[in-house]
N, C-alpha and C positions, 0 to 999 in steps of 0.2 A: 788509825781510827781513835777518836776522841771518846772517852768513856768517863760518864758523870758518875761518881760514887754516890750510891744510895744514901749514906749519912748526910751528904751535901744536900741533897734533895729534901730530906726532912729537916734539915738545920735552917735552910733559907727559904722555905716556901711559907712565907709570912705576908701579911698584908703590906704592900708599899705601893706608892703612886707610880703611875706609867711615865709621868713626866714630860707630857706633850706640851705642858706650859710650866712654868715655876712663877709663883705659887701655883699649884694644881686648881682645876676648875671648882672644886668644892669649897675653896677659900674665897670665891667671889661672893660680894654682899650686895643686898638691895639698896644699901645707903648710897651707893655709886648711881647717880641719875643720869638722865638725859641730858641734862645741862652739863654735867661733868663729861660726857662722851664728846659732846660738842667741843669742849675746851680742850679734851685729849686729843682729838683729831687736828685741831689747829696747832696744838703744841708739836705734834708728830712731824709736822713739816720741817722742824728744826732739828729733829734726831735723825740718826742712822739706823739703819740703812735708809737711803733716799728712795730707793726703789719702791714700787707699789705691788703688793700682792692682792688679788681679788678672789675672795671665796663667794661662790653663789650656792646657796642651800636650796634643794629642792626636795620638800619633805614628802612628796606623794609616793606611795606604794600601792599596786593593785591588791596586794594581800600580805600578811604579816608573817615574816619568818621568825619563828619561836626563838631562836638564839639572838636576835637583833638587840643591840644596845644602843643604837642610834635613835636620834628624834625623828620618827616617821608619823605621817598621817595617812591611814589606810583609807582609800576612796577612789572612785573612777568618776567621780562628779566633774565634769568638763567645764562646768560654769565657775566653780570654786578654783580650778585651776587657772582660767583666764583671769579672774578677779585678783588672784595672787600674783601673777606674772606682771599685771599693771601695778600692783603695789610695790613690786620688786623694782621696776623700772623707775618708779616715783622715788623710791629709796636712793637709788643710784644719782638720780638728778639733784636729790637734796644734799647728799653728801659731796658732790662734785665741786661746788663752789668753795668748800672749806679746804680744799687740797691745792697746794702750790701747783699751778698749770705746767711748771717746768719738770715736775716729776714724772718719771715714766714707769709704764707697767712691765713687770718682767714675768709674771706668773698670773694664770687664771685657773682655778680649780673649781669644776662642778662636782658638788657632792649631795648625798642625801641620806634617806630616802632613795629614790630611783629617778634620776635625772632623765634616763632616756624613756621615763613614762610620758614626757612630753613629746609632742609632734616637732617635726624638724622646723616648720615655720615658727613655732613658739620659741624655740632655742635661737633661731635665726634673729628673731626680734630682739633678744637680749644682747646677742653677740655684736650685732650693728649698733647698738646703743653704745656699749663699750668701747667699740673702735671709733665711732664718731665722737665720744666723750674724752678719750684719753689718748696719749702718744705712748706707744710700746717701744720696748727696745729691739733690737735687731732680730734676735731669736728668742722670744718668750716662750715659756712652757705654757701650753694650753691644754689642759687635761680634764677628761670627764670620766666618772665611775659609772659603769653601765652593768645591768642585769641581762646576761645574754639570752635568757629566755624571751626577751622583749626585743630582740634585735632581728634585722634582716640585712642583707647585702647593701641593698640601696640605702637604708639608714645609716649603715657604716660609711659608704661613700659620701653621703651628705655630710657627716660630721668631719671627715678629712677636708672635703672642700670648704668647710666654714673656717677651717685653720686649727682644728684640734690635732695636735701633734703627740698626744699620749693618750690612750684609750685602756681603761683597767676594767677587765672583765671579772666579775665577781663569781667565780666557778664555785668555790667552797668546797666542793667534794666532787668526784666523777661517779660515786656510787649512788644509784637511784634510791636504795634503800635508806641512805643517810638522808638524802635531800627530801624524800617523802616524810621522814621521821620529823625533821625540823620544818616542814611546811614551806619549802622551798621549790618553786617551779622548775621544771626540768626542760632545758632548751631543745628545741625541735631541729636545730641547725648544729651539727658538729663543732665544738670550739675550735678546732684545728682549722676550719675552712675560715673562720674571722681572723685568726692569727695571720693565716698565709695572705689573705685579702689586705690587711693592715700593713704588713711588712713589706709585700710586694708593691704598695703604693709609693714608697720611698719617701713619704711625707710624714709618717707617723711610726710610733713605737708603741708595744702592747705589753701589759702587765696581766699575769693572771693571778688572781687572789684566792687563797684558800683559808679555811679555818680547821684548826685540830683541836681535839678534845670534845666533839660531838658524840650523842649517842650513836652507837653501832661502828664507830671508828675503832679499829685495832692498830697497832703498828704495823701490822701486815698489810691491812687494807689501804691505811693511809700511806704507805710506802709505795703502793701499786697506783695510787691517785699521782704521787709526785713522779713516779717512772713515766707515766703517761704525758704528764706536763713536760717532761724533759724531752720527750719524743717530739712533742709539739714545738718547743723551742721559742718561749718567750723571751723578750728583752729583758724583762724583770719578773721575778716571781715573789709573791708575798704570802707569808704563813702566819695569820693571826691566832694568838692563842685564845680560845673561847674562854671569856670572863663571866662566870656565873654570878649574876648579882639579882636574884629574884626579888629582894626587898626594893630594887630601884625599876626592874624590869620585870613585871609581874608574870608576863608570858613565858619567861624562862622557866617558871615552875613546873611548866607541863612537860619538859624535857626530863625532869626528875623521874617521871613514871616510865620513861624509856631505859633510864639508867645513865648515869654520867661517868665519864672515864676519870680514873683516879690520877693524881699528880704524877707519881712514878710513870704509869705508862703514857701519860701525857707528854713528859718529858722524852721519853724514849722515842715518841713519834717526831718531836723537833730534833732530836739527836741523830735519828736516822735520816730524816729530811737534809740535815745539815751536811753530814756526810756525802749523800748522794749528789747535793747540788755542788759541793766542792768537787768531788770527783769527775764531774761533768764540766768544769770549767767556770762555774759561777763564784763571784765573790760575794762571801756574807756582808751584809750591810746592817748595822745597828741591831735592833731587836729581833726583826722578823723579815728584812728584805734580802733577796739575793738579786745580784746584776751581772751581766755578762763583763768581762773584764775590761771592754772598750766603752762601756756605758758611764756617763758622766758622773753617776754616783759613786762608781767604782774608782775614778780617777780622783775625785773629790776625797775619797777616804784616804787613798794613798797619800794625798797631799795633805792630810788632815784639815781639810777646810769643809767637812760635812756639816750640814745645818739640819734643823727639824722644827716643823711647827705642826699645828693641828691637821694639817693637810697630808702630812708625811715628811719622808726625807727630801732634802733639796739641797742644791750647790749654792755657793755664795753668789754667783751669778744672777741665779733666779730668786735668791732670798730677798724678800721686800717685807715692809711692815704690812700685816695682814688687814685688810678691810673687808668685813663679812657682810653679805646681804641676804636677807631671808630669815625665815623663823629660826631661832636658836643658834644662828651663827655667831661665831665668837671672832670679834676683831683683836688680832694681836699686835699692838703697837709696842714700841720701844718702852714706853712709861706706864702703859695701862692696858687692861684687857676689859672688854665690854661685850656681853652677850644680849642677844635680841630676846624678844619675847617667845614663847614656846608654841601658844595657839595660833592657828592659822587665821581665824576670824579676829582675834586680838591684833595681830599683826596688820591685817588688811585695814582694820578700822584706824588704828593710830597713824598709819602712813598716810591714809585718805585725809586725816585731819592736819596732815603736815608735821606729825611728831616722830621723831626715831622712837623705836620700840625697845629702848634699852632697859633690861629688866634687871641686871646686876652686873657688877663689874669690880674692878681692882686696881688701885693706884700702886704702883711700885715704888719702893725705896731704893736708894743707891745700895743699900746692903743686898737687897734682894735681886738686883740686877747682877752683882757679883755672884751671889749663890747660882743664879740662873745660869750664868756663863761656865760655872765649874760644872755644873750637872750636865748641862748641853755638851760640853767638851767630853766628858765620861761618857755619856749615853751614844754620841754619835761618832767620835773619834777615837775612843778608847784610850785616851791620853789627855793629861793636863799639864802644862808647863807653867811652874809657879813663876818663873821669871817673866815669860810673855804676858801672864795674867796681871802680875804687878806692874808692868809697863802699860797695859790697856787701861787700868784702873788708876794709874798714878799712885799706888799704894807700895809699901814695904812689904815683903813677904811674911813678916811677923804680923803686920796688920791684917792680911788675908787670912791667917790661920785663926786670928781672934774673932774675925766677922763671920766665917764659915763655921761649921761644926768639924773641926779637926780634931780628930781622936786618934793619936798614936797607937793606943792599945786596940782600937777596932781595926785599924789598919794593919796591924800585926797578925791579928787572926785571920783576915782576909789573905795576908801573905802567906801564913802558915797553911792555908787550905789551897794554896797555889793559884788564887784568884787575881792577884796583882802584885806588881813590883813597885815598891816605893823608894824613892832615892831624893836626895836635897833637890835634883832637877825637877821632879814630878812624879806622877803616877801613871804607869802603864798597866792596863788592863790585859791579862793573859787571855790565850784562847779559851780556856776553861772558864775564866771569869766572865766571858762575854755572856754565858748563860745565866750569870747572875748579877748582870750590869744594873738591874733596878735596885738590888740590895746595896750594891757599891755606891750608887749615886745617892741613895736615901742616906748613907752615912754622912753625907755633907750638908745634910738638910736640917737646920735648927728646928724646924716646925714639926719635925716627925713626933708623933705621940700627942699631939695636940687634941684636947678634947672634942669629941663630936664628929672627927674626921674619919671617915673609913674609905678603904681602898680593896681592890681586888688583890688576891695573892699573887705573888710573884711568878709561881709556875702554874 
């Protein structure tokens, strides 16, 4: 059993980026305009990967979960939803002519908000537009995030018939006390019923998503939640660490009244989950995922070809440059990031007027692409080969070290703490080091410590 020393928790529980992108999203600037976004999209046709990944953002939620850090719009206004979806379709039609028609879609991800707050006919309209507008690879991943409190069996069948082959159920916790405290609706249909339905279809796989570090959770209670999840047997299980940032998400301050979990206990929750998942045959993936050994993510990790974007972990086969549609959606192109406007009304108005809603973005330099690669390899595959990196970027190893933040003294400290093994060949993160992989990744980031940039703590 892995045991994380208390002194390491104290030492490394400092603010560092989550690195879902590099540079992180709080580096994006308003000087990046709609014109630059159009130019970036056209330029992306010449970049690799050639595959297209599509992100559909549905911001609507029937009620606010106090822990939520996502960009949501709390409403039950059906007219607003309808207008939004028409704008979303128009945005797809505006972007399509800018993309090389020979490029294929390898991934579609619906996130939110609560995508399943939409009706099946509404989802069908978007999916039909995508299928009529793009060519897809033979086996694309088509995924959707769902709140199980707003699901029934007919809805799930309809999703599968529409081609969704991965359904993520945001359970968060099986404790009704925890759910009530964070204002999360309680499902009326048992989660295991949905999992059985999805798996027995033979056409789709299922994720169960949980959050640890919420009020009223303990190591014991969260262990009981994971034990129940294991009995259900999802294809993947995700345990997100609750990030408390009330300065950004003011509703999170409500949870302080109920009492927040301390970093040590929070880490023990994950430590316990990690052992339970491993002992039951699941492979740990990256920061927070667990997958069955025959899952494509587990296979990709074994082959050191795992990748990651804002939508989560993916394989090289489904990896594509990400084109995002809807409010706050972030397009992740090879050479640029671009984020859409945050407000629903502003988004609808701009699209109706024929304008992309680019609110901010970032153009990457060659150096930043190199740093991004190093950080991605550390975060995803727990290994970086200096020779492979040199060949990929046509650089000498010494040039790489000069361009990234290569600090032998810091690497020695990580090594002494048992977090990694450094050699002339590369760097391998140890099993203990996986718990502190954000800290290790940050050690290669020259922008760490830049004024005005704040992040959640590592643990």
